[in-house]
C-alpha positions as CSV (number, residue, x, y, z in Angstrom):
1,M,22.2,34.8,-209.2
2,E,20.8,32.4,-206.7
3,R,18.5,29.4,-207.9
4,Q,15.3,29.8,-205.9
5,I,14.3,26.8,-204.3
6,L,10.6,26.2,-204.0
7,T,8.9,23.7,-201.5
8,V,7.0,20.6,-202.9
9,S,3.9,22.5,-202.0
10,Q,5.0,25.8,-203.8
11,L,6.3,23.5,-206.6
12,N,2.7,21.4,-206.9
13,E,1.1,25.5,-206.9
14,K,2.8,26.4,-209.8
15,I,1.8,23.9,-211.9
16,K,-1.6,24.0,-210.3
17,A,-1.4,28.0,-211.4
18,K,0.3,27.4,-215.0
19,L,-2.7,24.7,-215.8
20,D,-5.5,26.9,-214.2
21,G,-4.4,29.8,-216.7
22,E,-4.4,28.1,-219.3
23,R,-7.6,28.6,-221.2
24,E,-7.3,25.2,-223.2
25,F,-7.4,23.2,-220.3
26,Q,-10.3,25.3,-218.5
27,D,-12.8,23.6,-221.0
28,V,-12.0,20.1,-222.8
29,Y,-14.0,17.0,-224.0
30,V,-12.1,13.6,-222.8
31,R,-13.2,9.8,-224.6
32,G,-12.3,6.8,-222.4
33,E,-13.7,4.3,-220.4
34,I,-14.5,4.5,-216.9
35,S,-13.3,2.1,-214.1
36,N,-12.3,2.3,-210.8
37,Y,-15.8,4.1,-210.1
38,T,-16.6,4.8,-206.1
39,A,-19.2,7.5,-205.5
40,H,-18.4,8.5,-201.9
41,Q,-20.7,9.9,-199.5
42,N,-19.4,13.5,-199.9
43,G,-21.3,14.1,-202.9
44,Y,-18.4,13.6,-205.7
45,S,-17.7,10.5,-207.5
46,Y,-14.0,9.0,-208.2
47,F,-12.7,7.4,-211.0
48,S,-10.0,7.3,-213.5
49,L,-10.9,7.1,-217.7
50,K,-8.3,5.1,-219.5
51,D,-7.8,4.2,-223.0
52,E,-5.3,1.7,-224.7
53,G,-2.3,3.5,-224.0
54,A,-2.8,6.0,-220.5
55,V,-5.2,7.1,-217.6
56,L,-6.6,9.9,-216.5
57,N,-7.9,10.5,-212.9
58,C,-11.3,12.1,-212.5
59,V,-13.8,13.4,-209.6
60,M,-17.0,15.0,-210.8
61,P,-20.1,16.0,-208.5
62,Q,-22.7,13.3,-208.4
63,K,-25.5,15.7,-208.6
64,N,-24.3,16.6,-212.4
65,L,-25.4,12.5,-213.4
66,R,-28.3,12.2,-215.0
67,F,-27.3,7.9,-214.8
68,R,-25.2,5.7,-212.7
69,P,-21.7,4.9,-214.2
70,E,-20.8,1.8,-214.3
71,N,-17.3,0.4,-214.9
72,G,-16.2,-0.4,-218.5
73,M,-18.8,2.1,-219.7
74,K,-17.4,4.3,-222.6
75,V,-18.1,7.9,-222.0
76,V,-17.0,11.3,-222.6
77,L,-16.5,13.9,-220.2
78,R,-16.2,17.9,-220.4
79,G,-14.5,19.7,-217.9
80,R,-11.3,21.1,-216.5
81,I,-7.8,19.7,-216.0
82,S,-5.9,20.9,-212.6
83,T,-3.5,19.9,-209.8
84,Y,-4.6,18.2,-206.6
85,V,-2.3,20.3,-204.8
86,K,-1.7,18.3,-201.5
87,G,-1.4,14.7,-203.8
88,G,0.7,16.0,-206.5
89,V,-1.4,14.9,-209.4
90,Y,-3.0,16.4,-212.3
91,Q,-7.0,15.5,-213.1
92,L,-9.7,16.3,-214.9
93,Y,-12.4,18.0,-212.9
94,A,-15.7,17.2,-215.0
95,S,-18.9,18.9,-214.6
96,G,-20.6,16.7,-217.3
97,M,-20.6,12.8,-218.7
98,N,-22.3,11.4,-221.7
99,P,-22.1,7.6,-222.5
100,E,-20.5,7.4,-226.1
101,G,-23.1,6.5,-228.3
102,V,-26.1,6.6,-226.5
103,G,-27.6,9.9,-224.4
104,E,-27.2,10.3,-220.7
105,L,-31.4,10.4,-220.9
106,A,-31.5,7.3,-222.1
107,I,-28.9,5.1,-220.4
108,A,-30.7,6.7,-217.2
109,F,-34.4,5.9,-218.3
110,Q,-33.2,2.1,-218.8
111,Q,-31.3,2.1,-215.3
112,L,-34.0,3.5,-213.8
113,K,-36.5,1.0,-215.6
114,E,-34.8,-2.3,-214.7
115,R,-34.1,-1.0,-211.4
116,L,-38.1,-0.7,-210.8
117,H,-38.9,-3.5,-212.6
118,R,-36.7,-6.1,-210.2
119,E,-38.4,-3.9,-207.3
120,G,-41.7,-5.2,-208.8
121,L,-43.1,-2.0,-209.3
122,F,-44.2,-2.6,-212.7
123,D,-45.8,-6.3,-211.8
124,E,-49.6,-6.9,-213.1
125,K,-50.5,-8.1,-209.7
126,H,-49.8,-4.5,-208.2
127,K,-52.4,-2.7,-210.8
128,K,-55.6,-1.6,-209.2
129,P,-59.1,-2.0,-211.2
130,L,-60.3,1.3,-212.7
131,P,-63.8,2.1,-211.8
132,R,-66.7,1.4,-214.3
133,Y,-68.3,4.8,-213.3
134,P,-66.0,7.2,-211.7
135,R,-68.0,10.4,-210.1
136,K,-65.0,12.1,-209.6
137,I,-61.7,12.7,-211.7
138,A,-58.5,14.2,-210.4
139,V,-56.7,15.2,-213.9
140,I,-52.8,16.3,-212.7
141,T,-51.3,18.4,-215.1
142,A,-50.7,21.5,-216.6
143,G,-52.9,23.8,-216.1
144,K,-52.9,25.2,-219.7
145,G,-52.5,23.9,-222.6
146,K,-53.4,21.0,-225.3
147,A,-53.2,18.1,-223.6
148,V,-55.4,19.4,-220.7
149,H,-58.2,20.8,-223.2
150,D,-58.4,17.4,-224.8
151,I,-58.7,15.4,-221.4
152,I,-61.3,17.6,-219.7
153,S,-63.2,18.0,-222.7
154,T,-63.0,14.2,-223.9
155,L,-64.4,13.3,-220.0
156,Q,-66.8,15.9,-220.7
157,G,-68.4,14.9,-224.0
158,R,-68.3,10.8,-223.2
159,Y,-69.4,11.0,-219.4
160,P,-70.7,14.6,-218.4
161,M,-71.8,12.9,-214.8
162,A,-68.2,13.1,-213.8
163,K,-67.0,15.5,-211.5
164,V,-63.4,16.6,-213.5
165,L,-61.1,17.9,-210.8
166,L,-57.9,20.2,-212.3
167,M,-55.1,19.7,-210.2
168,A,-52.6,22.1,-212.3
169,V,-49.0,21.5,-211.6
170,R,-45.5,21.9,-213.3
171,V,-44.8,19.1,-216.2
172,Q,-41.5,20.2,-216.8
173,G,-38.1,21.7,-215.5
174,E,-36.8,21.1,-212.3
175,R,-39.7,21.7,-209.8
176,A,-42.0,19.4,-212.4
177,P,-41.2,16.3,-210.1
178,L,-41.9,17.5,-206.6
179,E,-45.3,19.0,-207.6
180,I,-46.7,15.8,-209.5
181,V,-45.6,13.9,-205.9
182,G,-47.2,16.4,-204.2
183,A,-50.5,16.8,-205.8
184,L,-50.8,12.7,-206.2
185,R,-50.2,12.6,-202.1
186,Y,-53.1,15.3,-201.6
187,A,-55.1,13.4,-204.2
188,N,-54.5,10.5,-202.1
189,K,-54.7,11.9,-198.3
190,W,-58.3,14.0,-199.3
191,K,-59.5,11.4,-201.4
192,V,-60.4,13.9,-203.3
193,A,-61.5,11.7,-206.4
194,D,-62.0,7.7,-207.3
195,L,-59.9,8.4,-210.3
196,I,-56.6,10.2,-210.8
197,I,-55.3,10.8,-214.7
198,T,-51.9,12.4,-214.9
199,G,-49.4,13.0,-217.8
200,R,-48.7,15.8,-220.4
201,G,-48.8,16.5,-223.8
202,G,-45.6,15.4,-226.6
203,G,-42.6,16.5,-226.2
204,S,-38.7,15.9,-226.2
205,M,-36.9,12.9,-223.8
206,E,-36.2,16.1,-221.8
207,D,-39.8,17.6,-221.6
208,L,-41.1,14.8,-220.7
209,W,-38.3,13.8,-217.9
210,A,-40.4,14.8,-215.3
211,F,-42.6,11.7,-216.0
212,N,-38.9,9.3,-215.3
213,D,-38.5,10.7,-212.1
214,E,-38.0,8.1,-209.5
215,R,-40.0,10.1,-207.3
216,V,-42.9,10.4,-209.7
217,A,-42.9,6.6,-210.1
218,R,-42.7,5.5,-206.6
219,A,-45.7,8.2,-205.8
220,I,-47.9,6.7,-208.4
221,Y,-47.2,3.1,-207.5
222,E,-48.0,4.2,-203.4
223,S,-51.6,5.7,-204.7
224,E,-54.3,3.9,-203.2
225,I,-56.5,5.6,-205.9
226,P,-55.9,4.0,-210.0
227,V,-54.2,6.1,-211.9
228,I,-54.0,6.3,-215.2
229,S,-50.8,7.6,-216.9
230,A,-51.0,10.0,-219.8
231,V,-47.8,11.1,-221.5
232,G,-46.8,12.5,-225.0
233,H,-47.9,11.0,-228.0
234,E,-48.4,7.3,-229.4
235,P,-44.7,6.2,-229.7
236,D,-43.7,8.2,-226.0
237,V,-43.3,6.1,-222.9
238,T,-42.0,6.9,-219.8
239,I,-41.6,5.4,-216.3
240,S,-44.9,6.4,-215.0
241,D,-46.6,4.3,-217.9
242,F,-44.9,1.1,-216.6
243,V,-46.0,1.6,-213.0
244,A,-49.3,3.3,-213.5
245,D,-52.2,1.5,-213.4
246,R,-53.3,1.9,-217.3
247,R,-51.5,3.8,-219.5
248,G,-53.1,5.7,-222.1
249,A,-51.0,6.1,-225.6
250,T,-52.1,10.1,-225.3
251,P,-54.0,12.3,-223.1
252,T,-57.4,11.7,-225.2
253,K,-56.6,8.0,-225.1
254,A,-56.2,8.6,-221.8
255,A,-59.8,10.4,-221.0
256,I,-60.9,7.6,-223.4
257,Q,-60.2,4.5,-220.8
258,A,-61.3,6.9,-217.6
259,V,-65.2,7.3,-218.6
260,P,-67.5,5.4,-220.2
261,D,-69.5,6.6,-223.6
262,Q,-72.7,8.0,-222.6
263,M,-74.0,7.4,-225.9
264,E,-73.1,3.7,-225.5
265,L,-74.7,3.4,-222.4
266,L,-77.8,5.2,-223.6
267,E,-77.8,2.4,-226.1
268,W,-77.2,-0.1,-223.7
269,L,-79.6,1.3,-221.5
270,R,-82.2,1.4,-224.7
271,T,-81.5,-2.2,-225.5
272,V,-82.0,-3.6,-221.7
273,E,-85.3,-1.5,-222.1
274,N,-86.3,-3.6,-225.1
275,R,-85.2,-6.5,-223.5
276,L,-87.4,-6.0,-220.3
277,A,-90.6,-4.8,-222.0
278,Q,-90.2,-8.0,-224.7
279,A,-90.2,-10.4,-221.1
280,E,-92.9,-8.7,-219.5
281,K,-94.9,-9.0,-222.5
282,N,-94.4,-12.3,-222.7
283,R,-95.1,-12.6,-219.2
284,L,-98.1,-11.1,-219.7
285,R,-98.9,-13.2,-222.8
286,L,-98.5,-16.7,-220.6
287,L,-100.7,-15.2,-217.7
288,R,-103.8,-14.6,-220.2
289,Q,-103.3,-18.0,-221.8
290,R,-103.5,-19.2,-218.2
291,L,-106.5,-17.5,-217.5
292,N,-108.5,-18.4,-220.4
293,T,-107.9,-21.9,-219.9
294,L,-108.9,-21.7,-216.4
295,T,-111.9,-19.5,-217.1
296,S,-113.1,-22.2,-219.7
297,K,-112.8,-24.8,-216.8
298,R,-116.6,-26.3,-215.7
299,V,-115.9,-25.0,-212.3
300,M,-116.0,-21.3,-213.7
301,T,-118.9,-22.2,-216.2
302,D,-121.0,-23.8,-213.3
303,H,-120.8,-22.1,-210.2
304,L,-122.3,-25.2,-208.2
305,A,-120.1,-27.5,-210.2
306,Y,-117.5,-27.4,-207.5
307,I,-120.2,-28.2,-204.4
308,Q,-121.2,-31.2,-206.6
309,D,-117.5,-32.5,-207.1
310,R,-116.7,-31.9,-203.5
311,G,-120.1,-33.8,-202.4
312,I,-119.1,-36.7,-204.4
313,E,-115.6,-36.4,-203.1
314,L,-117.3,-36.6,-199.8
315,G,-119.7,-39.2,-200.5
316,H,-116.2,-41.7,-201.6
317,L,-114.5,-40.1,-198.4
318,Q,-117.7,-41.3,-195.9
319,K,-118.3,-44.8,-197.8
320,R,-114.4,-45.5,-197.3
321,L,-114.0,-44.2,-193.5
322,G,-117.6,-46.1,-193.1
323,D,-115.4,-49.6,-194.5
324,V,-112.5,-49.0,-192.8
325,T,-114.5,-48.6,-189.3
326,S,-116.3,-51.3,-190.1
327,G,-113.5,-53.8,-190.8
328,L,-111.6,-52.0,-187.2
329,I,-115.0,-52.7,-185.1
330,S,-115.3,-56.3,-186.3
331,R,-111.7,-57.2,-185.6
332,K,-112.0,-55.8,-182.3
333,E,-115.3,-57.6,-181.5
334,T,-113.2,-60.9,-182.6
335,R,-110.2,-60.1,-180.0
336,F,-113.2,-58.9,-177.5
337,T,-114.8,-62.4,-177.8
338,A,-111.6,-64.6,-177.8
339,A,-110.5,-62.7,-174.7
340,A,-113.7,-63.0,-172.7
341,A,-113.7,-66.2,-173.8
342,K,-110.4,-66.7,-171.9
343,L,-111.5,-64.7,-169.0
344,D,-114.4,-66.8,-168.2
345,A,-112.2,-70.5,-168.6
346,L,-110.4,-68.5,-165.6
347,S,-113.2,-67.6,-163.3
348,P,-113.6,-69.2,-160.5
349,L,-117.0,-69.7,-160.7
350,K,-116.3,-72.2,-163.4
351,V,-114.4,-73.8,-160.8
352,L,-117.2,-73.9,-157.8
353,A,-119.8,-75.0,-160.4
354,R,-117.7,-78.3,-160.8
355,G,-118.2,-78.6,-157.2
356,Y,-115.5,-77.1,-155.4
357,A,-115.8,-74.8,-153.2
358,M,-114.2,-71.3,-151.4
359,A,-113.9,-70.2,-148.0
360,Q,-113.0,-67.3,-146.6
361,D,-112.6,-65.6,-142.5
362,G,-114.4,-62.7,-141.6
363,D,-112.2,-59.7,-143.1
364,G,-113.1,-61.5,-146.4
365,K,-109.4,-63.4,-147.0
366,I,-109.1,-66.2,-148.8
367,L,-108.3,-69.9,-146.6
368,R,-105.9,-71.0,-148.5
369,S,-104.2,-73.4,-145.5
370,W,-106.1,-75.1,-142.3
371,K,-103.6,-73.0,-140.5
372,D,-105.4,-70.2,-141.9
373,V,-108.5,-71.0,-140.0
374,P,-109.6,-69.1,-136.9
375,E,-109.8,-70.7,-134.1
376,G,-113.3,-71.1,-132.9
377,G,-113.9,-68.5,-135.8
378,E,-117.1,-68.2,-138.3
379,V,-116.3,-68.9,-142.2
380,R,-117.7,-68.3,-145.2
381,V,-117.8,-71.1,-147.9
382,T,-119.3,-70.7,-151.6
383,L,-120.8,-72.8,-153.2
384,G,-121.4,-73.0,-157.1
385,E,-124.7,-71.9,-156.6
386,G,-124.9,-69.8,-152.8
387,G,-123.3,-70.4,-150.3
388,F,-123.7,-71.1,-146.4
389,T,-121.4,-69.5,-143.1
390,A,-120.2,-72.2,-140.2
391,T,-118.2,-72.2,-137.3
392,V,-115.1,-73.9,-137.1
393,N,-115.0,-76.5,-134.5
394,A,-111.8,-78.4,-135.7
395,A,-109.2,-78.2,-138.7
396,Y,-106.6,-80.8,-139.9
397,G,-103.7,-80.7,-142.0
398,K,-102.0,-82.7,-144.0
399,E,-100.1,-84.2,-141.3
400,Q,-103.5,-85.6,-139.7
401,E,-104.3,-87.8,-142.8
402,D,-104.7,-90.6,-140.5
403,G,-108.1,-89.1,-140.1
404,S,-107.3,-88.1,-136.3
405,E,-108.8,-84.4,-136.1
406,H,-107.0,-81.5,-134.1
407,D,-108.4,-79.0,-132.3
408,V,-107.6,-75.3,-133.4
């Protein structure tokens, strides 16, 4: 019998068929430590699973991962054993991965929480204040159930003045995150409310997972309208709670945070009303006291008293004005007398009275020098008493001090 000679490909194909045909290799669970992890852009992750004595090559679709694997992480893989014909090696084609001792959702939650925290999505500086008296409130949750009933009944009971808009979405399942994100963006685009409450009732971590979705977290962070997260029961905490502007431990508590209590407002208004009334009473009492004080004054009991008092004041003012005027006139008279005496002393008439004379030509110009005397002209001479006119026959100057005359 002639022995069959196989090619490498044929041998690998036979090994693959053998492995694929063994049922025990088609659904296996393997425990080990991840190493050499690589997330390829083709949508698959390639890594090794090892223990103290061996290494197993593994490949897994990234869409099946609920968290990000890391080197050194101990996990349990589920999948099938087969051979990669071209490589000639067998490997585990994983369909699921769970962290050993910790649920995959818990790991995914913690990883996303840490990453968003590093990005600053949880920072208090990004938290927007809630409106004190909201006019419109958008409630993004399931259209039926205890959560929506608790939220709406609490809002209407505490603050019926606010208009409540229910935006019904899925809050569980694969499509839930996209619907929640769509409702948040719609509310912001069309400004349908000035406050948003989003959440759901309690449940398992899987039930609440839509509010741990990164897309929902970022939509809440990007919302220009303040958002209150109301997911689950008291101990339940989701990523949405960290990103939202305010967290309600339950849907009911979220509604309580959203609006004031109308009964408390009424009580406050009554208190303010009483304070205003008391303040007005005090003001009127003071005004009444002032009025009584004014009506008891003499000017109110004697109608002529005001005129008499003003007359007395006018008399005092007249006397003061007279005294001031008299003093001013006296000082002016003294100054005038002194000035008149000085002026009189400087008067040319005083000089003439002492025996001097003043000569003027025909035009009235005072003659100050013999050179100004008009030749054969007539001059006017003023004396201390009266004067005369004369015809100039001769005039002399300093150079004629020898007494000789000089004809003009």
